[in-house]
N, C-alpha and C positions, 0 to 999 in steps of 0.2 A: 451806711444804713439809709434807706429811702422810705421815710414815713410820709404818708400822704398829708400835705399841709392842711387840707380841709378837715381831716380827722384830728390832727394835732391842735388845730384852732378850737376844737370842741373838747379839749382835754378835761377842763374843770367840770363841764357838764357830764362827761363820761364817767369821771370819778364819782360825782354825786349820784349818778344812776347806780353805779356798782355798790356804793355804800348803802343806798336805799335797799337794794336787793339783799345785801349782807345782813342788814338790821332786821329783815323780815323773812327769815328762812322758812321753807315749807317742805315737808317730807313727801315721800313718794305718793303720787296721785292726789296730793292735797295742795298742789301748787296753784291754787285758785287766784290769789292776789298776783302772783308772778305772771301767770298766763294772761290775766286781765291787763297787766302793765305792758307785756310784750305785744299783745294784740292791738292795744290802743296806740302804742308807739308806731307800729307798722302801718296802721290805718291812717295816722296823721301824715305819713309819707306818701299815701296813695298806693301802697302795696296791697295787693289782693290777699285777704286773710281768710284762712279756713281753720275752724276749731273743732275739737271733739275727739280726735284720734287719741286713743289711750286716755280718754277723759279730759285731761288738762293739757294735752299737746296743742301746739300752735304751729301752723304752716303758713308761711308767706310766699307769694309768687310774684316775681318781678320779671316782666318781659321787655325786651328791647329789640327792635329790628324784626327781621323775618327769619333769622337763622333757626335751624331745627334743633340745635344743641341744647341740652338741659342738664344742669348739674345741681347737686344737693350739698348744702352746707349745714352741718348739724352742731347744735349746742345743747348741753344738758342743763336742767333747771333746778333739780331737787337738792335738798340739804340732807344732813346726817343727824341721827338722834344722839348728839354730843352736847354736853354742857360746856359752853364757851368760857374760857378762862382769860380772854383778853379784856382790857379795860378801856380801850379807845372809844370815842363817841359812837361809832357805827357798829359796836358789838351787838350781838343778837338781843332782840327785845323779848325773846321767847326762850326761857330756860329749858334746856334739854333738846334744843334744836339749833343747829349751827351749820353755816357754809364752811365746813372744814376741808373741802376738796376743791374749792375754787369755781364751783359752777356759777356763782354770782358773776365772776369775771368772764367766764365763757359766754354767758348770756349777754353781758354788756358788750363784749367785743363783737359778737355777731350782730347785735342791734346797731352798733356804730358802723359796721360794714354795710348793713342794709341802708342806713341813712346816707352814707357816702354814695353808694351805688344808685339809690333812687334820685339823688340830687345832682350827682356829677359823673355817674358811671358811663363809660364808653365801652359797650360790648354788644354782641349780636347773638341773641338767644334768650334762654330762660334760666333764672336762678331760683331755686327752691330753698327757702330758709326754714330749717327744721328745728323747732324748739321742743326738745323731748323731755317728758317727765320720767321719774322713777329709774334713773340709771343705777343708783346705789344698791337697790335691793331687789327689785321685782322685774327687771328687764323691760323697761318701757319701750326700748327700741323694738324688741320682739313683738310687743302688743301693737305698736303702731303699724308694723309690717303686716301682722295678722289681720288688722282692721283696714288694710288697703292702701298703706302709704305709697308703695311703689306702683300699685295699680292706678292710683289717681295721678301720681306724679312720676312718670316713668323716666327717671333721670338716667343719663348715660354713665354717671359716676357720682360717688358720694364721698365727702371729705369731712374729717373731724380733727379736733385739736384739743390738747389738754396741757395745762400748765404743769411744770415739772420742777419742784424745789430741788436744789442742789445743782441744777444746770444754770449757769450764769445768765442773768438777764441780757437780752440781745442775741442769745444763741437759740438755735432750734436743733432738734434731732429728728432724722428721718430714717426709718428702717425699711429695707427692701425685703419684706417677708414678715415673720412674726414680730409683733410689737408687745403684746400682752398675752398672758396665758389663759387657759380655761379656769373655771372656778367650780369644780365638782364638790359635792358634799356627801358625807356618809354618816350613817348611824348604825351602831352595832349594839345588840342587846344580848347579854349573856345571862342565861337562866340556870340557876343551880338549886341548892336546897339549903335553906337557912338553918342555923344551929346556934347553940350557946357558945360564946367565945371561949369558954373553958373546956368545951368538948367538940373541937373542930372536926374530929373524925366522924361525927354523926351527921355531918352535912357535906355539901359539895360547894366549895367556896368560889363564887363567881368573881369576887374581888381579886383573888390571887390569879385566876385565869385572865382577868382583864389586865392586870399588871404585866403578865407575861406577853399578852397580845400587844399591848401598847409598845413594849420593847421590840417585839418581833416585827411590827409594822414598819419600824425604822429601817429594816433590811430590804424592804421592797425596792426602794430607789437604788440602794447600793448593790443589791445582788440580783434583782429580777429584771433590771432594765439595762439597756445599752448606755454606758457612761456618756456617749455622745448625745443622748437625748435628755435634755434637762427636764426635771420633774421635782416636785416637792409634795411630800405627804406629811401632814401635821395633825396629830391628835390634839384637839383643843378643849375637849370636855371629857371628864371621867366622873361619873356619879355612882355612888353605892352607899347603902346604909342610911340610917336616920340619926336620931339623937342619942341612941343608946351606945354606950361603950362596950357592952358585953353581949352584943348580938352580931353574929355573922349574917350578912344580908342574903336574901335569896336571889337577888338580881343586881346586875351592874350594867351600865350603859357607857359607851364611848362614842365620841363624835369628832368630826374634823373635816378637813378639806384637802383636796388634791389639785395640784396645778401642773399643767403640761402644755405643750404646743402642738401635739399631733394626736389625732383620734386613736392611732395605733398604740400610743403610749397610754392613753386613758384605758383602753381595752386591757392592756397588759397589767396595769396597776389593779384594776378591778378583779381580774382573774387571780392575781397573786394574793390579794386580800381575801378572796373566797377560800383559797387553799389554806391560808394561815388561820382563818377563823375556824374552819372545820377541824384542822389538825390540833390546834391548841385546845379547842373545846373538848375534843375526844380525849386528849391527854389529861384533862382535869375533870372529866366526868360531868361536864355541863353542856348545855345546848347554846348554840350561837346563831343569830340571824344577822345578816348584813343587808342594809338598804343603801345602795349606791345610786346617787342621783346626778345626772349630767346637768351642770349649770351653764353659765355663760360659756360659749365656745371660745377658742383662741381668737385673738384679733390678728388677722393676717393681711398685711398690705399687698396689693397686687403690684408686680414689678413696674409696669408701664406708668401707673399713677404715682408710684413712689419716685421714679425718675423725674416725672413731670414736676412734682412738688419740690424736689431737690433743686431743679432749675429755677422755679419761681422764687424759692427762698434765697438762692445764690444771688439772684438779681436784687433781692430786697436787702439782705444784710451782708453779702459777700461770702465767698466760698469758705473762708476760714471760720465763719460763724455757724456753719451748717454741719452738724455732727452726724457722721454716718458710722461711727465706731462704737456707739453705746450698745451694750447688750440689751435685749428685750427684758421687760419686767415680768416677774412672776405674779404680779397683780392682775386683775381682770377688768374688763370694760365691755359693756353691752353694745357698744358700737360694732362689736364683732358680728352681731346679727345682721347689721346693714351690709357689712363686707362679705357676708355669705351670699347676699342677694345681688350685690352690685360691685363692680370694680371700684377701687377707691384707695385712700391713704389717710392714715391717722398719724399726726405729727405731735411732737412735744415742743412746747415753747418754754424757754427757761424762765422760771419764776424767781431766780436769784439764789445765791448760796443760803442754805437753810441754817440760820443762826441757832445755836443750841440744839441742833438736830431736829428742828421743828419741820417735820415733813407733812405730807397729806394725812388727813384724818386725825390730826393732833389738835387738842383743845386750844392751843396757842397759835395755830396757823392763821395766816391771812393772805389773800391774793395780793400780788404786787401791782399797785396802780401804775407804776412806771412802764409796764408792758402792755397796757390796754390799747394804746394807739398803734403799737407795733403789731399786735395780733390782729387788730381790725384792718390794718394796711395789708397784712398777708392775705386775708380773705379777699380784699378788693383786688389785689394784684393777681390772685389766683383766678378770679372770675374773668378779668381782662385777658388773661393768658389762655384760659380754657375756651372762652367764647369771643375770639377776636373779631374786630370789625373787618368786613371785606375790603380789600384794596380797590 
C-alpha cells in the first residue's frame, strides 16, 4: 500500500476536518456551512473557486503545465434526515440530521487530495474538483449539469468514489459496467366505493384490490422479466381507511420503488405494472391509476475508465486488494447523471467490516477515519496517471 507521505503527515488535521463536517450535517441544497468551508479551504491553497451551481455546489480548478487534458473528481456533501444514535464527541449537533452515508468522509478525502495536488502535485493539465450538493434526494448532479457544469468545465472524464461498509479497509472495488441501479418510483391510486364494514356488498373495496395488487406486483420480476436481468420491485407504502373500524374506505394508495440496470428493463416493468393495475382493478370493480416516475438512472462505468482505475488502484494497494468480482448494488447514486454525460468510473473504497450490521443510512454508522489518507492518495495517484508530465 502506497499512501502519499505528505497526506499521511496531515492525518490528524484530516480527521479533525472530517469530524467537524460530521458534527454539522446539512441536508440537500442547505449545505451552506459545508460549501463555505470547502470554498475557503480551496481558496487558501490558491485553487480557483467557482460557486453557485445547484445553489450550494463548489467547483475548484487547478491547472499545471500546458497539457490540454482535463478530468473531474467528484465528492458529495449532503447529509440525511436521520436521528443519529452515536454518542462519540463528533456526533451530529443537529437532531434529525446525520452524515449516515459518509459524505463527510468523501468531502474530506477530496479536500485532502486537492491540498496535496496544490502543494506537491506533479501533473500536466487541469483538475476540476466537484463538490456536489443534494445527492441523497434531489439529484444535485443533474442540477449542476443542467446549470452548465460540463459546459463550463469540459472534462475528458469524471470520477467518483463511495465508501462501502462490509468491504475491508484497504480494499477497493471496481466494476466494468453497472455499479448501481436506477431508482424509479411509483404511486398507485385505487378508487372504489366506500361502505359499512357490516355490508361490504354495497361497496367496491379498494383495500382488497390493493392487497391483491401488492401480491401480484411481486410476480413482475419473477414472471415478466428475463431472469438474467436483475431488478427489484418493492411496495413500500399501503394506505387505506381512517380511524374507524367499521368503515370500508373508498380509496387506497400504494407506492414503492423499482431498481434495474437497463432502460429496457425499466420499460418492461412499467408495462407489466400497467397491465396488472388494469386487470386487478377490473376484477374488483375499482379504478386504478399508475404514476411511474423515472428517478436516478443506473450508474454505468465506461470500460476504458474502469480499466484505468483498476490499474491506478493496483499500483496503490496491490492487485489482491482490488476487487473486480463484487456484484453491483441495487442502491442508486446520482453520479449516474455525470456518467451519462462523460466517460468515467465510480469506485468503492472499503470502509471496513460493518460491526453489528451497521451499513449505510444506519443511525449508528460512522465513516472510518483510517481510510481517509488512502482515499485521498487514490485521488492524487489518479490525477498523476491521467495527466502525466511530458517526458
